C-alpha positions as CSV (number, residue, x, y, z in Angstrom):
1,M,-10.6,21.6,20.5
2,N,-11.1,18.7,17.6
3,H,-10.8,19.6,14.5
4,P,-13.3,16.7,12.0
5,L,-10.4,15.5,9.9
6,S,-11.3,15.8,6.2
7,I,-9.8,15.9,3.0
8,D,-10.8,18.2,0.3
9,V,-10.0,16.3,-2.7
10,D,-10.3,19.1,-4.8
11,Q,-7.1,20.0,-3.3
12,I,-5.2,17.0,-3.7
13,E,-3.1,17.4,-7.3
14,T,-1.5,14.4,-7.4
15,I,-0.9,11.2,-6.6
16,I,0.8,8.4,-8.2
17,W,0.5,4.7,-7.9
18,S,3.2,2.4,-9.4
19,T,4.5,-1.3,-9.4
20,G,7.2,-2.6,-11.8
21,F,10.4,-4.0,-12.1
22,R,13.0,-1.1,-11.7
23,F,12.9,2.5,-10.4
24,N,12.5,5.1,-12.4
25,Y,12.5,8.7,-11.3
26,S,13.7,10.5,-14.9
27,W,10.2,12.2,-15.0
28,V,10.8,13.9,-10.9
29,D,12.5,16.9,-11.1
30,L,12.9,18.0,-8.1
31,P,15.8,18.1,-5.6
32,V,15.0,14.9,-4.0
33,F,17.5,12.5,-5.2
34,N,21.4,11.7,-4.2
35,E,24.1,11.7,-6.0
36,M,23.5,8.3,-7.2
37,G,19.5,8.8,-8.1
38,E,18.1,7.4,-4.8
39,P,15.3,9.4,-3.6
40,V,16.9,11.4,-0.2
41,H,14.0,11.0,2.6
42,D,13.2,10.6,5.6
43,R,10.6,6.8,6.7
44,G,9.0,8.4,3.2
45,V,9.2,12.0,3.8
46,S,11.6,13.9,1.5
47,R,12.8,17.5,2.1
48,V,10.8,18.9,-0.1
49,D,7.7,19.8,1.6
50,G,4.9,17.8,0.1
51,I,7.0,15.1,-0.9
52,Y,6.4,11.8,0.0
53,F,7.5,8.6,-0.9
54,I,6.3,4.9,-0.1
55,G,6.5,0.9,-1.6
56,L,10.2,1.8,-1.9
57,P,12.4,-1.3,0.3
58,W,13.6,-0.5,3.5
59,L,11.5,2.8,3.8
60,Y,11.5,1.3,7.1
61,T,10.9,-2.5,7.6
62,W,11.8,-5.0,5.3
63,G,8.0,-5.4,4.4
64,S,7.6,-1.6,3.2
65,G,8.8,-2.8,-1.0
66,C,6.2,-5.3,-0.7
67,F,2.5,-4.7,-1.5
68,S,1.3,-6.6,1.8
69,G,3.5,-4.6,4.0
70,V,2.8,-1.2,2.9
71,A,0.5,-0.8,5.5
72,R,2.2,0.7,8.3
73,D,4.4,3.0,6.1
74,A,0.8,4.3,4.5
75,E,-0.2,4.8,8.3
76,Y,2.6,6.5,9.3
77,L,2.1,8.5,6.0
78,A,-1.0,9.6,6.6
79,E,0.1,10.9,10.4
80,K,2.2,13.6,9.0
81,I,0.6,14.5,6.3
82,I,-3.0,15.0,8.4
83,G,-0.4,17.0,11.3
84,K,0.9,19.1,8.4
85,V,-2.9,19.6,7.6
86,L,-4.1,20.4,11.3
87,A,-1.4,22.7,11.5
88,I,-2.5,24.6,9.0
89,I,-6.0,25.3,9.8
């Protein structure tokens, strides 16, 4: 059975899009960083359920950290998130 895909925007609590010259995660109080303060992830998927990273250099390819190269990473993470949602339905 195919389920139509829809997203209830009332359920989305946070989306953060930021650009800049250096990373600063000081406001993120979650166990998603290594001892050097870098995000721990597998292609953008953190070990904390529901926390994802995108736009980082070498997230998956060289272009991951570039605005023009982030599409492949965004598609991958969207598929992961959609898969989680469909598993719940």
